[in-house]
Each structure stands twice: as C-alpha cells, then as structure tokens.
N, C-alpha and C positions, 0 to 999 in steps of 0.2 A: 570905381571897382570896390566891392565890399572888402573890408579888412579881414584877412584870414588868420592872422596871428596876433597874439598879445604877449608882451614880455614884461616880467616883473624881475627886478634885479637889486642887488645890494653889494656893497664893498665889504670884503672880509679881510681884516688886517691881522696877520699873525707872523709867524716866522717867514712865511712867503705869502704875499698878498695875492688875492684873486677876486674875480667877480663871480658871485653866486647868483645864477639867474634861472628862471623857469619859463619855458615857452608853452603858452596855452594855444592849442589848435582850436579855433572857434568853429571850424566846420564839423569836426568829429568829437569835440569835447576832450581830447587827450591832452596830456601835459608831460613835458620832459624837463628834467633838471640838469643843469650843467655847471661846471666849475672850470674857469679858464683864467689864466693870469694875464693874457693880452700883453705880455712882456713888461708888465708893471714893475717887476722886480729888478729890471735893468736900470730904473731911474733911482739914483742914489739919494737925491734930495727928497725927503719925505713930504715936504709941503707941495712940491711940484707933483710928486707921485699921487698924493691925495686929490689934487685938483684934476689931474688927468683921469683918475678913476671915477671922480664925480661926473665929469663930462661924458665918459664912456657909458655910464649908467643912464644918463639923460638921453643919449642918442643910440643906445644899443639896438633898439628895435629896427631903426632905419639902417644901421650898420649891417645887421644880419640879413635883412630881407629886401632892401631897396637896391636896385642896380645903380652902379656896378659893385657896390659893397657886397652884394650877395655872393659874387664870385670870390671875393676876398675871404668871406666867412668860411667858405668850404675848405679853404686851405689851412685854416687854423687847426692846431692839434686838438684832438678830441680826448675823451677819457681813456687814454691808453694805459696799458699795464705799467709802463715806465712812469707816466705822470702820476698814476694812483699810488705807486710805491713811494715816490718822492713826497707826495702829500702826507701819506701815513708816517713816513720817517720824520718829517718836520714836526709832527705832533708828538712822536715818541721822544724827540730831542728836547722837548719842553720839560720832561721829567727831571727832577733835581738830583740826578745820579750820574756821575761821570763814567762809571764802569758800565752802566746800561747804555750810555751814549756810544761808547767804544764798540760794544757788541752789536748794537743795531747798525752802526756804520759799516762794520766789517761784514755782517751778514748781507746787507743790501748791496754793498759794493760788489761782492762775488755774484750775487743773484743778477744784478743789472748787467754785469759783464757777460753772463750766460745768455741773457735776453738778447743782447746785441749780437753775440756770436751766432745765435740760432735764428736771427731775423724776427724776433718776437716783440721787440720793444714798442712797435706801433700797433700791436694786437689790441683790440678793444678789451678793456678790463672784464667786461661781461663774458667774453669768449675764452678767458683764461680759466679753463676747467681743470678737474682732477687729472685729466690726461696729461696736461702740461706739468702739473705739480709732480706727478709720478715720474715724468721724464727727468726732471731736475733731481728728484730724490734718488732715482737709479744712478744718476751720475755721481752723487755724493757717496752713496753706499757701495759703489763699485771699487773694489780694492781695499787697501788699509790706510788710506789717506787720513781718515778721521776715525776717532774712537767712538764707542757707543754714546758716551755722555756728551761729547761734542756734537754729534749728529742730533741728539735729542734737543740740545740747546738751540741749534740752527732751526729745527722744525718749530720749536716753541716760539721763536722770535718771528719767523715768517707767518705763523698762524696769528700772532699778535698784530702784525702789520695788516693782515687781511681783516681782522676784527675791527681795527680802526677804520678801514675802508668801508666796511658794512655800516659802522656807526655813522659815518659821514655820507652814506648812500652812494658811494662810488662803486661798490660791489654788492652783489646780492647773496652770494654764498661763499663759504670758506673752503677752498679746495684742499687745504692742509689738514682739516679735521678728519679723523678716521684713518689717517695713514699710520700703519703700525709702527710703534717705536722700535728702534734697533735693540738688539740684545745688549744688556748691560755688560760693560767690560769690567774685568776684575779691578777692584780698587787698589791702587798702588800705595796710597797713604796707609800708614799703620800706626797703632798707638805705641807709646813709650813703654819699655819694660820697667819694672820697679827700680832697677839699677840705673837705667838711662834717665828715668824721671828724676831721681835724686840728684844725679850729677848735673843735669841741665838746670834744674830749679835752683840748686846751690850756687852755680856759677852766675845765673841771671840775677839772683838776689844780691850778690856781692858786686857785680860789675855794671848792671843795667837796670836802673830804678824803674823806668817806664815799661820796658819789655817785661820785667818780672810781674808788674801789676796787670799787664795785658794777659800774661799767662794765667794769673789767678782768675781773671774774668772769663777766660775760656774754660779752664779746668773745673771751676766750681759753678759758674753761672751759665756756661754753654753759649756764650755770646760769640757769634761768628766773627772771624778776623775783620771783615769789611765793616761789620756793625760797630766793632770797637773803635775803628778809625773815625766813626761819626759821633761817638759819645761826647757829650759836654758835661762839665762838672755839675750843672744844674740837674742832670739826670740821676745824680746820686743823692739818696737820703740816708746819710750815715747814722742818723739817730734810729731810724727804723731798720737799717741794714739792708737797703734795697737799691737796685739800679734798674732804670727804665730804658728799654729800647723803644724809641718813639716810632710811631707807625710809618713815618716817611723814611726812616732809616732801616726798617726791618725788611726781610726778604719777601714776606707775604703782605707787606703794607698793613700789618696789624701790630698795635702797641702791645708790649708785654713787659711784665715786671719779674725780675729774678731776685732771689734772696742771697745775700752774701753771708756765708756761714760765720757765726760769732768767732770761731777759732782764727779766722784770717782777717777779721774786720779791722784789727789794729794796724794792718798795713796801709789802710786808707784813712785812718784817723791818727796819723803820725806827726801832725803839725806841718807837713809839707803838702801832701796831696790835697788836704782839705782847706788850703789857704788861697786857692786860685778863684778868680771871678767865675760866676756861674755860666757865662756865655762863652767861655774859652773851651776849645776842643782839648780833650785830654791828650791826644796825640796829634801834634801839629808840626808842620815843616818850619823850622826856625832858621833863618838865614844869618850866618855868622860872617858874611861878606866873602867876596871872591868865589862865589858859587860853592861855598862850603856850608852845607846844610846839616842841621842836627835835629833830633826829635825832642820836642819840648812842648808844653802847653802853649796855645796861641790861637790865632784866628784863621790862619791859612791851612786849608785841608792838606793832608799828607798824601803823598803818592800812594797809589793803590797797592803796590808790591814792596814798598820800602821796608815794612816790618817783616815780610817774608825774608828779604835779603839780610836784614839785621839778625834775625833768628838763625839763618843759615850760617852766617859768619861765626856766631857763638858755637854752633855745632862743630864747625870745622876747627875752631880753636881748641875745643875739647878733644877732638880726634888727634890733633897735633900734640896735645899734652898726654895722650895715652889714656884718657878717662872715658873715651867712647871708642867703639870699634866700627861696626857696620851701621851707618846712619841712613841706609837706603830706605826710602818710604817715610822718613821722619820730616815733617814740615811744621810750620807754625800752627796750621790747622789741626795737626795731630793731637794737640792738647784737648780739643773738644772730644775727640774719639776716646782719648785716654780717660778723661773725667767721667764720661757716660759709662764706659766699660767697667770702671772701678766702682763708681757710686751706685750703679743699678743693683749691685749685690749688697750694698750697705743701707740703702733706703728702699722704699717700695718702688716698683716700676712706674706706678702712677705719679709719684712725687718727682721722679726723674723726668717723666714726660712733661709735667707741668712746668718744671724749672727750665726746660729747654723750649717751652712754648710750642710743642708739637700738638697737632690735632688728635692723633691717636698713637698707640704704641708701635704700630708698624713703621712709622717714621723714626721713632726713637731707636728701633732695632737696627736701622741702617748704620747707626754710629756705634753699635755695640760689637765688640770683638771678644769672643769667648777665649778663656785661657785654655792652653793645650791640656792641662791637668785640672779637672774640676775639683776645687778644694772641698766643697760641701759633700760631694759624692765620695771623696777620699775618706772622709770621716764617718760615713754611714755604717751603722752596726749591721751585723748579720741577722736580718729580720725575715729571712725566707721561711724559717720554721716557726 
C-alpha cells in the first residue's frame, strides 16, 4: 500500500518539553503542524526524558498511523485552549521579572478556572474566537469586582499570551485585540503638598538613608519604584551625574538615562553610596538572621512591596508625631507624581518628558497634577485693555 503520510519531527526543550512535528499528506499535498508533550514532562530524569523523546521522534510516524497505535494517537490531547495557554505562559515565565511572573500566573489561573467551569478547556484553540473572549470579558466587567486599571491589565496580559500563541503558530488570530478598554477609574494616588513633602523628606533624610535616596531618584529622575529596586551601583555615573535604567529593567524594555540635578548629587557622592561594588543592587534584602531582614546593598533582590511598606511606616510615624494629618492617597509612588507636577512648571515640558523617558507629552500629563490655585495666572496683569 502506498504511503499516505510523512512525518518530520524534533524535540523542543524548554520550561516544558514537547515534540514539534509536521504531518505531510502525500495525497493532497497539505501539511499540519502539531506540538504535543506525550507526557515527557512527567519524567524527572532529564537523560531518560531525552532518550524517550529521541525514540518517540524515530517512531512517531508508525505511532500515529500504524494500527493499533492509530487508535492511541486519536486519544492524545490536541492543541486545545488549555494547552495553548499553558505553552504561552511557560514562555512568559522565562522573562527575568518576578512581578511579571506573578501577574501572568494570576491572570491565567483565573482564566483557566473559567474555561473548566464553562467546559471550554478542551475547545480547539482555533475555535476560541472573539465570541468566547467577549463572554469572559463580560464576566470580568459585570459589577465592581475589578477597577478600570486592573481590567485593562488583565486584557493586556491575555492579549500578550495570544500573541505568543500566534508567534508559535498555535493560534491564528488574537480574539482580545479590538476589545474596548474599560473607562479609566479615578486615580487614588495623589502628590504631596509642599508641607507634606518637607515633613516626609526631612524625616527620611534623618532616619532612613536608603529610602531617602530612593525618594530622590523618584522625585528628580522619575524612576519608577520597581525600577529602583532593580538598579545596581554600576548604573550610576556620578562624574557625569547620570543614572541608567537598563532595558531589561524598564517598563517598556527600553534603556533610558536620567540626569541627577547637581544640587542633590552630593547625596550620592557622600563617601558611602559611592563605595559599593558595581554589581551590587542598591536596594537588596539583607538577612540579619532569625528571619530578620533589613534593606541594604547586596546581591539578593528585594521583595516587590517592601519599600512601599517601609515608606508607609514612615508616614504613620509622622501622623503619630502630629507632623502629618490626612495621608490618604500618599504612597511611595506619589513622589514621581509630585516631582513631575512641580518640575514641569520649572523646566520645559519637553525636558520633563525626556527625563521621565516618555514617548510624548500625553504620557507625562498622566503624572501631572495641577494646583488648585494657578500661581502664574494669579500674577497676570490686567491686560484686557
């Protein structure tokens, strides 16, 4: 009997191993590509797993099309939505960012639970169209469980997973593209008033060496809190007065350089900050023993929210002392809003945009908070006549 099919295959070793194979139909000239793990990932011994994968590739054609193996092949999981999501997630978890890992895991966990509940986990990925995407989106947007920003982040991460599927030829279209973003919710974070700014900065300078310098980097250089936790001493050129946010540490994966004003450069050239090895993280988790951790330069990455908690404790301490009153909306991130709101009036808007590394002024304006009384208009002369 003439041969009807030809199979070409290879082993792909990643976070999860799988066999990547293409079936060529010799009768009609068509070809179909598949990715299946054949339970390879259940084999913990990598040498054994590699040998099993090699043998699978050698005999894949007869396994798929020769009886009785043909019946076995039909029962193997195909490119389902669940499988495609897991493959895409595995690729995203290769990114060198723990906070991205947490978000992707959280988003996919909720999405997979919905798939199981609705009986869609075994739906072929090619059949997961906008109809199903909108059904999930309606579930998320029904009620007040999620705020606008959170909903937008969920959609962005789901769309990114599908982009990965398309890149790996698991899916043909992205059902999340074109879905209208939710209305933006009112920003709860606010900038510091001049009195609050002075009180907090004074207290930080006296009592918390590293938090104070982190405040300076936000207030003057507009470096995001999470980017500050990734800075190393080699990122600073104190002779030129610059600090570099490396591409792998930046939000948009683009390297940028910020200028440290001469007036505050002495805080970084004080004989302490400038004495650490270049490969040390500026903010690191330092273990003092018995699970007692402190913030100090080192090699171990700091917890994502540790500096938020540290800043919050300082605010509460000032409230207790009576130096602050209402701290609603004040967070560690508020220093970036405060700096941009204040300095945009003292420098050109373009200079502020460049310092923050924004592509255009519309992004910079998102961080700008106008004063209730416009001081420049207060001083305008009567020029009507």
